[in-house]
C-alpha positions in Angstrom: -96.2 105.5 -28.8 -94.4 106.0 -25.4 -94.2 102.2 -25.5 -92.7 102.2 -28.6 -90.2 104.5 -28.1 -89.0 103.0 -24.6 -89.0 99.8 -26.7 -86.9 101.5 -29.2 -83.9 101.6 -26.5 -83.7 97.6 -26.5 -82.5 97.0 -30.0 -80.0 100.8 -30.1 -77.2 99.0 -28.9 -77.2 96.3 -31.4 -78.3 98.6 -34.3 -75.3 100.6 -33.4 -72.9 97.6 -33.0 -73.9 96.8 -36.4 -74.0 100.1 -38.1 -71.5 101.8 -36.9 -70.4 103.0 -40.6 -73.6 103.4 -41.3 -74.2 106.6 -42.9 -76.8 107.6 -45.4 -78.5 110.9 -46.1 -79.5 110.8 -49.6 -79.7 107.3 -51.9 -77.2 108.4 -54.5 -76.8 107.0 -58.3 -74.9 104.0 -58.3 -75.1 101.1 -60.3 -76.9 102.6 -63.1 -79.7 103.5 -61.6 -80.8 107.8 -60.5 -80.8 109.8 -57.3 -83.7 109.6 -55.2 -86.9 110.7 -57.5 -89.0 111.6 -54.7 -88.3 115.4 -53.1 -88.1 115.7 -49.9 -91.8 116.4 -48.6 -92.7 118.6 -45.1 -95.4 119.1 -43.3 -97.9 117.9 -45.6 -99.1 114.6 -47.4 -99.3 117.0 -50.9 -96.2 118.7 -52.5 -95.9 120.3 -56.0 -94.3 117.4 -57.1 -96.2 115.0 -56.0 -98.6 113.0 -53.0 -98.4 110.6 -50.0 -100.8 108.3 -48.8 -101.5 105.2 -46.6 -104.0 102.6 -45.7 -103.8 105.0 -42.4 -101.6 106.1 -39.6 -101.4 106.7 -35.7 -101.1 110.7 -35.0 -97.6 111.8 -35.1 -96.6 109.6 -37.8 -98.5 110.6 -41.1 -97.6 109.4 -44.5 -95.3 112.2 -45.2 -92.9 111.4 -42.8 -92.0 108.6 -44.8 -90.7 111.1 -47.6 -89.2 114.0 -45.2 -85.4 112.9 -46.1 -84.7 112.0 -41.9 -83.8 108.0 -42.2 -83.9 107.8 -38.2 -87.1 106.8 -36.9 -87.1 108.9 -33.2 -84.8 112.1 -33.2 -84.8 114.7 -31.1 -88.1 114.3 -29.4 -89.7 114.0 -32.4 -90.9 110.8 -35.1 -89.6 110.7 -38.6 -91.6 107.4 -40.0 -94.9 106.3 -41.0 -96.6 104.0 -38.7 -99.8 102.5 -38.4 -101.8 100.7 -35.4 -102.6 97.5 -37.6 -100.3 94.7 -38.5 -100.3 95.3 -42.1 -101.0 98.4 -44.5 -99.6 100.1 -47.8 -97.7 103.6 -48.0 -98.3 105.1 -51.5 -96.6 107.8 -53.3 -97.8 109.6 -56.5 -95.8 111.7 -58.5 -97.2 114.3 -60.8 -95.4 112.8 -64.1 -95.4 109.0 -64.5 -91.5 107.1 -63.8 -90.4 103.8 -64.7 -89.6 102.8 -61.6 -87.2 99.9 -61.2 -85.6 100.2 -57.8 -86.7 101.2 -54.0 -84.8 101.6 -50.7 -86.5 100.9 -47.1 -84.9 102.9 -44.6 -85.5 101.4 -41.6 -82.9 102.9 -38.6 -84.0 102.5 -35.0 -87.7 102.6 -33.5 -88.8 98.7 -32.6 -87.6 96.4 -35.7 -90.7 94.0 -35.1 -93.1 96.8 -36.3 -90.8 96.9 -39.9 -92.1 94.8 -42.7 -91.8 91.3 -43.0 -93.4 90.7 -46.1 -94.8 92.6 -49.0 -95.1 93.6 -52.6 -94.1 97.0 -54.5 -96.8 97.5 -56.6 -97.7 100.2 -59.6 -101.2 101.6 -60.0 -101.9 101.2 -64.0 -105.2 103.3 -63.8 -107.7 100.6 -63.1 -105.2 97.8 -60.7 -102.3 97.4 -59.0 -99.7 95.9 -60.9 -97.0 93.7 -59.0 -93.6 94.5 -59.7 -91.3 92.5 -56.9 -92.2 90.7 -53.6 -90.4 90.1 -50.6 -91.0 87.7 -47.7 -89.1 86.8 -44.4 -87.4 89.5 -43.9 -86.7 89.1 -40.0 -86.6 91.8 -37.4 -82.7 91.0 -37.0 -82.4 91.6 -40.7 -83.8 94.9 -40.5 -81.3 95.3 -37.4 -78.3 94.4 -39.0 -79.0 96.3 -42.0 -80.9 99.5 -42.0 -81.3 100.0 -45.3 -82.3 97.7 -47.9 -82.2 98.2 -52.0 -84.5 96.0 -54.4 -84.0 96.1 -58.0 -86.5 94.7 -60.7 -87.0 95.2 -64.5 -89.4 97.7 -65.4 -89.5 99.7 -68.5 -93.5 101.3 -68.1 -94.1 104.5 -66.5 -96.9 104.9 -63.8 -97.5 108.0 -61.5 -98.3 106.1 -58.1 -96.5 103.2 -57.0 -97.1 101.6 -53.1 -95.3 99.2 -50.9 -97.8 97.0 -49.3 -97.4 95.0 -46.5 -99.4 92.2 -45.6 -97.6 91.1 -42.8 -95.0 92.9 -40.1 -92.3 91.5 -37.9 -94.7 90.8 -34.8 -96.7 93.6 -32.3 -94.6 96.3 -30.0 -97.7 98.0 -28.7 -99.2 101.3 -30.3 -97.4 101.2 -33.5 -97.4 97.8 -35.2 -96.4 98.7 -38.8 -93.9 101.4 -39.7 -91.1 102.4 -42.9 -89.1 105.2 -41.9 -87.9 106.2 -45.1 -89.1 105.0 -48.8 -87.1 105.9 -51.8 -87.4 105.6 -55.7 -85.2 105.1 -58.7 -85.0 104.8 -62.2 -82.8 102.7 -64.6 -80.6 104.9 -66.0 -80.1 104.2 -69.9 -76.9 102.8 -71.2 -75.4 103.0 -75.3 -76.1 99.8 -76.6 -72.6 100.0 -78.1 -70.0 101.0 -75.5 -67.6 101.9 -78.4 -70.1 104.3 -79.8 -69.3 107.9 -79.0 -72.0 109.4 -77.7 -73.4 111.3 -74.6 -76.2 111.3 -71.8 -77.4 112.9 -68.6 -77.9 111.4 -64.7 -81.8 112.6 -64.8 -84.1 112.8 -67.8 -86.5 115.0 -65.5 -85.7 117.5 -63.5 -88.5 118.9 -61.3 -88.1 121.9 -59.1 -89.3 125.0 -57.4 -89.1 128.4 -58.6 -86.2 129.8 -57.7 -84.8 126.5 -56.6 -81.3 125.0 -58.1 -80.1 121.4 -59.3 -77.5 119.9 -60.6 -77.3 118.0 -64.5 -74.1 115.4 -64.8 -73.6 114.7 -68.7 -71.3 111.5 -69.6 -69.1 111.5 -72.7 -68.8 107.9 -73.9 -66.3 106.2 -74.4 -64.3 107.2 -71.3 -61.0 107.7 -73.7 -63.4 110.4 -76.9 -61.0 112.9 -77.2 -63.6 115.6 -77.4 -65.4 116.0 -73.9 -66.4 119.9 -74.1 -70.1 120.1 -73.5 -72.2 122.9 -74.2 -75.4 123.6 -72.4 -78.7 125.5 -73.2 -81.7 126.2 -72.4 -85.3 126.4 -74.7 -86.6 128.9 -72.1 -84.3 131.0 -70.4 -87.7 132.4 -68.9 -88.6 129.4 -67.2 -84.8 127.8 -66.4 -81.6 128.6 -67.2 -78.2 126.5 -67.2 -75.0 127.3 -66.6 -71.7 126.0 -68.6 -71.3 123.3 -65.6 -74.6 121.6 -66.0 -76.2 123.7 -62.8 -79.7 124.8 -63.6 -81.9 127.5 -62.0 -85.6 127.5 -61.9 -86.9 130.8 -63.0 -90.8 130.7 -63.2 -93.6 128.0 -63.3 -93.2 126.2 -66.7 -91.3 123.2 -68.7 -87.9 124.0 -70.6 -85.6 121.5 -72.3 -81.9 121.6 -71.5 -79.7 120.5 -74.0 -76.2 119.1 -73.3 -74.0 119.0 -76.9 -70.7 117.6 -77.6 -68.7 120.9 -79.0 -68.2 120.5 -82.7 -70.6 117.3 -83.1 -74.0 116.4 -83.7 -74.8 114.3 -80.1 -76.7 115.5 -77.5 -78.9 114.7 -74.6 -81.6 116.3 -73.3 -83.5 116.8 -70.0 -87.0 118.0 -69.2 -87.1 120.6 -66.6 -90.8 121.1 -64.9 -90.7 124.1 -62.4 -93.5 124.7 -60.5 -94.8 127.3 -57.5 -94.3 126.8 -54.2 -97.0 126.0 -52.4 -97.7 128.4 -49.9 -98.0 127.7 -46.1 -101.2 128.7 -44.7 -103.9 128.3 -41.3 -105.7 125.2 -42.4 -107.2 123.9 -38.5 -108.2 125.2 -35.2 -106.0 123.8 -32.4 -108.5 124.0 -29.3 -107.1 123.1 -26.0 -109.0 122.9 -22.9 -107.0 123.4 -19.6 -107.8 121.5 -16.4 -109.3 124.5 -15.2 -112.0 124.4 -17.8 -110.5 127.2 -19.4 -110.3 126.6 -23.4 -107.6 128.1 -25.5 -108.1 128.2 -29.4 -105.4 129.1 -32.2 -105.8 129.2 -35.8 -102.8 127.5 -37.0 -101.2 125.7 -40.1 -100.4 122.1 -40.3 -96.7 122.6 -39.5 -97.5 123.7 -36.1 -100.3 120.8 -35.7 -97.5 118.2 -36.3 -95.1 120.6 -34.0 -97.8 120.6 -31.2 -98.6 116.5 -31.8 -94.9 115.9 -31.4 -94.3 117.7 -28.6 -97.2 116.3 -26.5 -96.4 113.1 -27.0 -93.0 113.0 -26.0 -93.3 115.9 -23.4 -94.2 115.5 -19.4 -94.6 117.8 -16.8 -94.2 121.3 -16.8 -92.6 121.6 -20.3 -94.2 124.1 -22.5 -95.4 124.6 -26.1 -95.7 128.3 -27.2 -98.0 130.0 -29.6 -97.5 133.5 -31.3 -100.5 135.9 -31.6 -100.9 139.2 -33.5 -103.1 141.2 -30.8 -102.9 145.1 -31.4 -100.8 147.4 -30.5 -98.4 144.9 -29.5 -96.0 143.7 -32.3 -96.2 140.0 -30.7 -97.6 138.1 -28.1 -96.5 134.8 -27.2 -98.5 132.5 -25.2 -97.1 129.0 -23.2 -99.2 126.1 -23.0 -98.2 123.9 -19.9 -98.2 120.2 -20.4 -99.6 119.2 -17.3 -102.1 121.7 -17.6 -103.9 120.2 -20.8 -106.8 118.3 -20.2 -107.5 117.8 -23.5 -107.5 118.8 -27.4 -109.4 119.2 -30.8 -107.9 119.6 -34.0 -110.8 121.2 -36.3 -109.2 121.0 -40.1 -110.7 123.3 -42.9 
């Protein structure tokens, strides 16, 4: 990974020259497509709304980091991409509710361009086999340098839970990591009225997935644009699960499903969206981190996956007397912080449970 990090600097200057105006934090709804359907993942391959997986990954670059909302390969001494030592591989995301994906965006900003895919297929799992929805080939390392964000669209009206990018050829070998994707996003095509002159109302999202206590916004569009009646009345089928104000702001109250309705005032024109509210996955200890020091002493810590990821990122990039701190509870003290020095570590192991 260190070799890969050094090599990324070779391309950094060229990347900055070609993408000075490039600044994207989120794939926005445009050209008739929704926003990115995949909620940001953190610290785990599993969230309340879906699951990330891959053919394999190098430590510090797990599957979920391709869905963490960070478009850069490397930032602040940490990695924010999925990567594998193999020169081929696949990266997948499985939704808890089916989607009709017809657009995907791959972000590969920074890092070593030769690790980015050259030839691949975008596929959906139909329950028994992978269905190829899109194929790409000949996307070179220089193509990724010139255009770190590349979008691909195709026709698809079928709903699937699981999609993947199946890479059959990367752009070469960079060392430790040979195949990588910084960020993968997926979108659905927005439905449009078959008769543009017929008055209608549509919403920018058909399904809204929220965690308890979180918020999001629905946007209603009334057609045609010169329609005299633009007043929309919002309502929720179950306000104990989700509420909506008269600006389309939806608030998740408790776990369950509710229907949000947008109605054009004094008409029978309505549009609806399903709100799925889930409980947050609580973060709890999930592994024993056992660190053996050069003096033979072994330290053990019962930690969460978040701490494991932070420790691995620190260990790969730190050196010398750099320290990593662990918090302990030892009576009668309120808090005890133990510092581990990088060059005093002989070995370590992670025992997940």
